TISE-165396 format. One line per field, with one value per residue (C-alpha): residue number from 0; residue in three letters; x, y, z. Coordinates in steps of 0.1 Angstrom, whole numbers, plus 2048, in hexadecimal, padded with zeros to 3 digits. Layout:
// residues N
seq = NUM	...
type = ALA	...
px = X	...
py = Y	...
pz = Z	...
***
This chain:
// residues 466
seq = 0	1	2	3	4	5	6	7	8	9	10	11	12	13	14	15	16	17	18	19	20	21	22	23	24	25	26	27	28	29	30	31	32	33	34	35	36	37	38	39	40	41	42	43	44	45	46	47	48	49	50	51	52	53	54	55	56	57	58	59	60	61	62	63	64	65	66	67	68	69	70	71	72	73	74	75	76	77	78	79	80	81	82	83	84	85	86	87	88	89	90	91	92	93	94	95	96	97	98	99	100	101	102	103	104	105	106	107	108	109	110	111	112	113	114	115	116	117	118	119	120	121	122	123	124	125	126	127	128	129	130	131	132	133	134	135	136	137	138	139	140	141	142	143	144	145	146	147	148	149	150	151	152	153	154	155	156	157	158	159	160	161	162	163	164	165	166	167	168	169	170	171	172	173	174	175	176	177	178	179	180	181	182	183	184	185	186	187	188	189	190	191	192	193	194	195	196	197	198	199	200	201	202	203	204	205	206	207	208	209	210	211	212	213	214	215	216	217	218	219	220	221	222	223	224	225	226	227	228	229	230	231	232	233	234	235	236	237	238	239	240	241	242	243	244	245	246	247	248	249	250	251	252	253	254	255	256	257	258	259	260	261	262	263	264	265	266	267	268	269	270	271	272	273	274	275	276	277	278	279	280	281	282	283	284	285	286	287	288	289	290	291	292	293	294	295	296	297	298	299	300	301	302	303	304	305	306	307	308	309	310	311	312	313	314	315	316	317	318	319	320	321	322	323	324	325	326	327	328	329	330	331	332	333	334	335	336	337	338	339	340	341	342	343	344	345	346	347	348	349	350	351	352	353	354	355	356	357	358	359	360	361	362	363	364	365	366	367	368	369	370	371	372	373	374	375	376	377	378	379	380	381	382	383	384	385	386	387	388	389	390	391	392	393	394	395	396	397	398	399	400	401	402	403	404	405	406	407	408	409	410	411	412	413	414	415	416	417	418	419	420	421	422	423	424	425	426	427	428	429	430	431	432	433	434	435	436	437	438	439	440	441	442	443	444	445	446	447	448	449	450	451	452	453	454	455	456	457	458	459	460	461	462	463	464	465
type = MET	SER	PHE	ALA	LEU	THR	ASN	ASN	LEU	LEU	PRO	GLY	LYS	VAL	PHE	LEU	THR	SER	ARG	ALA	LYS	LEU	GLU	LYS	ARG	TRP	ASP	PRO	ASN	TYR	TYR	ARG	TRP	MET	LYS	VAL	PHE	ARG	ALA	LYS	VAL	LYS	ASN	CYS	PRO	HIS	PRO	VAL	GLU	ARG	LEU	LYS	PRO	SER	LEU	GLY	LEU	VAL	GLN	TYR	GLY	ILE	SER	GLU	ARG	ALA	THR	GLU	GLU	PRO	VAL	GLY	VAL	PRO	MET	LEU	ARG	MET	ILE	ASN	LEU	GLN	ALA	ASP	THR	TRP	ASP	ILE	SER	ASP	MET	LYS	TYR	ILE	ALA	MET	SER	ASP	GLU	ASP	LYS	LYS	HIS	TYR	LEU	LEU	LYS	GLN	GLY	ASP	ILE	LEU	PHE	ASN	ARG	THR	ASN	SER	LYS	GLU	LEU	VAL	GLY	LYS	CYS	CYS	VAL	PHE	ASN	LEU	PRO	GLY	GLU	TYR	VAL	PHE	ALA	SER	TYR	LEU	ILE	ARG	VAL	ARG	LEU	LYS	GLN	ARG	GLY	LEU	LEU	PRO	ASP	TYR	VAL	THR	ALA	TYR	LEU	ALA	SER	PRO	VAL	GLY	ARG	VAL	GLN	ILE	ASP	ALA	VAL	SER	ARG	GLN	ILE	ALA	GLY	MET	THR	ASN	ILE	ASN	ALA	GLU	GLU	ILE	ARG	ASP	LEU	PHE	ILE	PRO	VAL	PRO	ASP	ARG	THR	ILE	GLN	ASP	GLU	VAL	ALA	SER	SER	TRP	ARG	LYS	ALA	ILE	LEU	ARG	ARG	ASP	ALA	MET	PHE	ALA	GLU	ALA	ARG	ALA	VAL	LEU	ALA	GLN	ILE	ASP	GLU	VAL	LEU	LEU	ASP	GLU	LEU	GLY	ILE	LYS	ARG	GLN	PRO	ASP	ARG	PRO	GLN	THR	ILE	GLY	SER	ARG	ILE	PHE	ARG	ARG	ALA	PHE	SER	ASP	VAL	SER	GLY	GLY	ARG	LEU	ASP	PRO	ILE	ALA	ASN	GLN	GLU	ARG	ARG	ARG	ARG	LEU	GLU	ARG	ALA	ILE	GLN	SER	SER	ARG	TYR	PRO	VAL	LYS	HIS	LEU	ARG	GLU	ALA	VAL	ARG	VAL	GLU	LYS	LYS	VAL	VAL	ASP	SER	ILE	SER	PRO	GLY	ASP	THR	TYR	ILE	GLY	LEU	GLU	ASN	ILE	ASN	GLY	GLU	THR	GLY	GLU	LEU	ILE	LEU	THR	ALA	GLU	ARG	GLU	SER	VAL	GLY	THR	ALA	LEU	VAL	PHE	LYS	PRO	GLY	GLN	ILE	LEU	PHE	PRO	LYS	LEU	ARG	PRO	TYR	LEU	ASN	LYS	THR	HIS	LEU	ALA	ALA	THR	GLY	GLY	ILE	CYS	SER	THR	GLU	PHE	HIS	VAL	PHE	THR	VAL	LEU	ASP	GLY	ASP	PRO	GLU	TYR	LEU	MET	THR	VAL	LEU	ARG	SER	SER	VAL	SER	VAL	GLY	ILE	THR	SER	LEU	LEU	MET	THR	GLY	ASN	THR	LEU	PRO	ARG	LEU	GLN	MET	ALA	ASP	ILE	GLU	ARG	LEU	PRO	ILE	PRO	ILE	PRO	PRO	GLY	PRO	VAL	GLN	GLU	ARG	ILE	CYS	LYS	ARG	VAL	ALA	ALA	ILE	ARG	GLU	LYS	ALA	ALA	HIS	THR	ARG	ALA	LYS	ALA	LEU	ALA	GLU	LEU	GLU	ALA	ALA	ARG	LYS	ALA	ILE	GLU	ASN	LEU	ILE	LEU	GLY	SER	ALA	THR	ALA
px = 800	80D	801	80E	80B	7F1	7FE	7F1	807	82A	841	858	83B	831	841	842	856	851	848	867	87D	86B	87E	86F	861	845	849	858	86E	882	889	890	8AB	8B9	8C0	8D4	8E6	8EF	8FD	913	922	923	949	951	974	969	94F	92C	91A	8FB	900	8EE	90B	920	905	905	8E6	8C9	8B1	894	895	87F	85B	853	851	86F	86D	882	887	8AB	8A2	8AE	8C3	8C6	8B4	8C0	8A4	8A1	8A7	8C9	8D5	8DE	8F4	90B	912	901	8F0	8E8	8DE	8BA	8B7	89B	89E	88D	88C	894	89D	8C1	8B4	8A0	8BC	8D5	8C0	8C1	8E2	8F8	91C	938	938	912	902	8E0	8C9	8AD	890	875	879	876	884	8A6	8AB	89E	8BA	8D3	8EB	907	91F	918	938	92B	939	921	901	8E6	8C9	8B6	892	87B	881	8A4	8B2	8D2	8EA	908	922	935	958	975	95E	953	95D	93F	94D	952	92E	920	938	92D	908	90C	91C	907	907	8FC	8E0	8D4	8CF	8BE	8A6	89F	896	884	85E	846	828	80F	826	845	861	86C	887	884	89D	89A	8A1	8C0	8CB	8C7	8DC	8F9	91B	93D	956	979	997	99E	9B7	99D	983	99B	9A2	97D	975	991	987	963	96D	983	967	94F	969	96E	949	946	962	950	930	943	94E	92A	921	93C	92D	90A	919	91E	8F8	8FB	915	901	8E1	8F1	905	8E6	8D2	8EF	8F1	914	91E	925	93D	933	943	95C	94D	952	941	932	924	914	900	8DC	8D7	8BD	8A5	881	879	892	882	86B	859	848	866	877	890	8B5	8B9	8A1	8AF	8D4	8EB	8F1	8CC	8CB	8EA	8DB	8BB	8CD	8E1	8C1	8B2	8D1	8C6	8C4	8A0	881	87D	85C	853	84D	828	825	837	824	803	803	7EF	7DE	7C9	7CB	7C4	7C4	7D2	7EA	7DB	7EF	7F4	7FD	820	829	846	855	873	888	87F	890	8B5	8C2	8DF	8CB	8A6	89F	885	890	872	873	85A	85C	83C	82F	80B	800	7E6	7E4	7F7	7F7	7ED	805	805	81F	832	82C	849	84C	85E	869	85D	875	89B	89D	8C3	8BF	8B3	897	885	876	865	84A	84A	82B	80E	80A	808	823	82B	81C	840	840	830	821	825	815	82B	815	82C	84B	85D	859	87C	88A	879	884	8A8	8A4	896	8B2	8CD	8E5	8D7	8B3	8BE	8D4	8B6	89D	8B5	8B5	88E	88A	879	87B	898	893	87F	888	86E	861	83E	82F	82E	854	85C	840	858	874	882	880	890	879	88C	87A	86F	88D	8A5	894	895	8BB	8C2	8AE	8C1	8E3	8D8	8CC	8EE	8FF	8E7	8ED	913	90F	8F8	911	92C	915	90C	931	937	91A	927	94A	93A	927	947	956	939	940	966	95E	948	964	97D	966	95A	978	972	950	93F	925
py = 800	823	846	868	88B	8A1	8BE	8D8	8CC	8D8	8B9	8CD	8D2	8AD	891	872	853	82D	81A	805	823	82E	82A	82F	851	85B	881	894	8AA	88C	880	8A3	8AB	888	889	8A9	89A	87A	88E	8A2	883	86C	870	875	867	859	83E	84D	83A	83D	84D	832	819	836	83E	833	846	859	869	882	89D	8A4	8AE	8BB	8E1	8F4	915	935	92E	922	902	8E1	8DB	8F3	8E6	8EE	8F7	8FF	924	91C	90B	92A	92D	90E	917	918	938	933	957	94C	92C	918	8FD	8DD	8CB	8A6	889	87C	85D	871	88A	86E	864	886	894	8A0	894	8A6	89D	896	8A6	8B7	8BB	8D3	8BD	8D7	8F9	90D	8FB	90D	906	8E3	8CA	8E3	8D3	8DB	8C7	8CB	8DA	8EE	8EA	8DE	8CA	8CE	8BB	8C1	8C8	8B4	8CB	8BD	89B	88E	87A	869	85A	83A	83E	83B	843	863	884	898	8B9	8A9	89D	8BF	8D0	8B9	8BD	8E3	8E3	8E8	8C3	8BA	8D4	8C6	8A4	8B2	8C5	8A4	890	8AA	8AC	8C9	8C5	8E0	8FC	8EF	8D9	8BA	8A0	881	869	84F	868	873	84F	84B	869	862	86F	86D	85A	866	85C	86D	885	895	894	8A7	8C1	8C6	8C9	8E2	8F7	8F8	902	91E	92B	92B	93E	957	95C	961	97B	98F	98C	99B	9B7	9BE	9BF	9D9	9EE	9EB	9F7	A19	A1E	A27	A41	A51	A52	A60	A7A	A86	A89	A9A	A7F	A79	A56	A53	A38	A21	A29	A11	9F5	9FC	9F1	A13	A14	9F2	9FD	A09	A2A	A42	A5C	A50	A71	A68	A46	A49	A33	A1D	A07	A05	9E9	9F1	9E1	9FA	A18	A12	A2E	A20	A23	A47	A50	A42	A54	A75	A70	A6D	A8B	A9F	A9C	ABC	AB3	AAF	A8E	A7C	A5D	A3E	A3E	A60	A54	A33	A22	9FF	9E7	9CA	9B8	993	972	94F	93B	93B	935	924	944	95A	969	961	972	965	974	95A	968	989	98E	9A1	9B0	9BF	9BE	9AB	98F	96A	955	930	913	90D	916	90F	90E	92E	937	95B	971	996	9A5	9BD	9D3	9E0	9FD	9F3	9EB	9CA	9D1	9B3	9AE	991	996	9B9	9B6	99E	9BD	9AC	9CC	9CA	9E1	9CD	9CF	9BA	9B1	991	984	983	974	985	988	9A8	9CA	9D7	9FC	A14	A34	A52	A6D	A6A	A4F	A2B	A23	A3F	A32	A0F	A1C	A2D	A0F	9F9	A11	A09	A23	A16	9F2	9FB	A0A	9EF	9D4	9E4	9E4	9BE	9AB	986	96F	953	966	98A	99F	9C2	9CE	9ED	9FE	9FA	A0A	A24	A3E	A35	A56	A5A	A79	A86	A9C	AAE	A99	AA3	A99	A77	A73	A7B	A62	A47	A4D	A4B	A2C	A1C	A23	A11	9F4	9F2	9F1	9D5	9C2	9C6	9B6	99A	994	993	97A	964	967	95B	93E	934	935	91F	906	904	8FF	8E3	8D3	8D4	8C6	8A8	8A2	8AF	8AF	89E	8BF	8C6
pz = 800	7F7	7F5	7E7	7F4	7E3	7CF	7E7	804	80B	80F	826	83E	83F	854	83E	844	842	861	85D	863	882	8A3	8C6	8BD	8A6	8A7	88A	8A0	8AA	886	879	893	896	871	877	895	883	866	87E	88F	871	86D	891	898	8BA	8C2	8C6	8E1	8F6	918	92A	92F	93F	959	97D	988	978	991	992	9AE	9CB	9C4	9E7	9EA	9F8	A0B	A0E	A33	A36	A4A	A3E	A1F	A01	9E2	9BF	9A7	983	98A	99A	97A	966	947	94C	971	993	9A0	9C5	9CC	9CF	9E3	9F2	A0D	A17	A39	A34	A4A	A47	A35	A1B	A17	A10	9F2	9E1	9ED	9D0	9CB	9BA	995	993	974	977	959	956	94B	945	935	915	8F5	8F7	91C	922	926	931	94A	962	978	99D	9AD	9CA	9ED	A08	A08	9EE	9E2	9C1	9B6	99F	981	980	978	988	973	983	96C	973	981	968	94B	93B	94C	959	94B	929	928	931	918	8FD	904	905	8E2	8C3	8BA	8DE	8DD	8BB	8CB	8EA	8D3	8C1	8E0	8F4	8F2	8F2	909	911	905	918	90E	922	923	939	949	92E	913	925	928	902	8F9	8E1	8EB	8DA	8F0	8EA	8FF	920	911	8FA	916	92D	911	90A	930	935	917	924	947	939	924	942	957	93A	938	95E	95D	943	957	975	95E	955	97A	980	964	974	995	984	984	9A9	9A3	987	99C	9BB	9A7	994	9B5	9C7	9E1	9F0	9FB	A20	A2A	A46	A67	A76	A8B	AB0	ACF	AD3	AAF	AB5	AD3	ACC	ADE	AD2	AE2	ADF	ACD	AB2	AAB	A8D	A74	A8E	A94	AB6	AAF	AAD	A8A	A7A	A8E	A8B	A80	A5D	A53	A61	A4D	A2D	A32	A39	A19	A04	A16	A0B	9E7	9D3	9CA	9DF	9F2	9F6	A0A	9F6	9FF	9EE	9CE	9C8	9CC	9D9	9C4	9D5	9BB	9C5	9B1	9C0	9A3	986	963	948	934	951	955	979	98A	9AB	9BC	9AB	989	98F	989	9A7	994	978	983	963	960	95E	953	959	956	97B	98C	9AF	9B9	9CA	9E3	9D8	9BF	9B6	995	985	965	94D	95D	980	998	9AB	9CB	9E1	A04	A0A	A0E	9FF	9FE	9E0	9CD	9BA	9B0	98D	975	963	93D	939	950	964	987	9A2	9C3	9E2	9ED	9D7	9DD	9BC	9B7	99F	99B	9A1	993	97D	96B	978	96A	97F	99F	999	996	9B7	9C8	9BB	9C6	9E2	9F9	9F6	9F9	A17	A29	A20	A2B	A4E	A4E	A4B	A66	A6D	A73	A5A	A3F	A43	A31	A2C	A34	A24	A46	A47	A26	A21	A2F	A18	A0B	9E5	9D3	9B9	99F	982	964	94E	969	96D	948	947	963	951	931	943	955	935	925	942	93F	91A	91F	938	921	905	91B	925	900	8F7	912	906	8E2	8ED	900	8E0	8CC	8E7	8E3	8BE	8C4	8DC	8C2	8A9	8C2	8C8	8A5	891	86C	872	87A	85F
***
């Protein structure tokens, strides 16, 4: 029995193959990209084998919910696996018995795969090399290689290369708008197996490329630090160095008439906060309290719909204030609605500097305050709230030992300089230029890393690269 395509169909848009050529999979994405992958490795000078024989353990992570409260053991999540390295600035924790912890405790050299994310990020992996005890969450899959076999850094370098990504694109599956890869698909990945000398060379090249990328990211952070200087200079605010730590400076001693803002505790009323507030008050422009500059929005919803953009604290980059969207979502009891142009200001751990100016609408964690700017440029106000002086003050207004947070009553008196519109506009332009310079440095770092990925592919495949 046979059939032919009708003339009004485009052959390039139709998946057509004989049953005899089908493997485990029926989806066209697999056959399309595996064809590309096989062409790339066809003339590889090394044996190309499935990963499965080299594996000692493949394991899904913990599905129980973790908390911000630092009780128990830190748990690595999808958000912590960032750009071929570990970002542990935003951690969650889980209380576990010693027996349960033993089952999920990570060991040096374990490889963690991201099993659910967008198409370009699913399957990203990184070697665990952090000091101390960590467990891992259910969005990650742990792979442990057998001893005296493949090197973990070689495997991750290969899978990060263009040919490695082609294969992951082939085996990953799209379900309900997200892309997934499972443990069996990881076991079935093909990998060139060169001798140890080449593996060491590839691993070394990859580590050097990551270190180079991280150094350029540090350079970009140094550029971003100039924003503070620009803002304070424009506002006429002089930096005041902290006083030397002495026994006298650490004793809380204040006249009751001097205690303001409803707080009597020594943390909120220490000299450092008073100095920072005096510095802001010295601005050449009028100063308002935060409650006079913004309106607090409190529209609440009790669920996350599939199409909603949801922002948690973990979705904000503390260095830049930029949004980091992931597929990881937790069920929520309540969430706050926000609109474009509104500011999300963190209640929890203000020293992490998770303030964000929303470009689109959505819903966010109730660990944010949502502000509408009443007068002036929201970009300007966000810059002020992200400045070292504002963060310095709010960090001294936190309450709570395990989950230090800010209540609106604590920050409503936060001093905000309000210059004229043209000055705000000038500040925003200067800040935008700094951000653009930092973004350029980061983009250059990523371009160099991409070149390193291609060089690693050539090192592994040699003349086999198509």
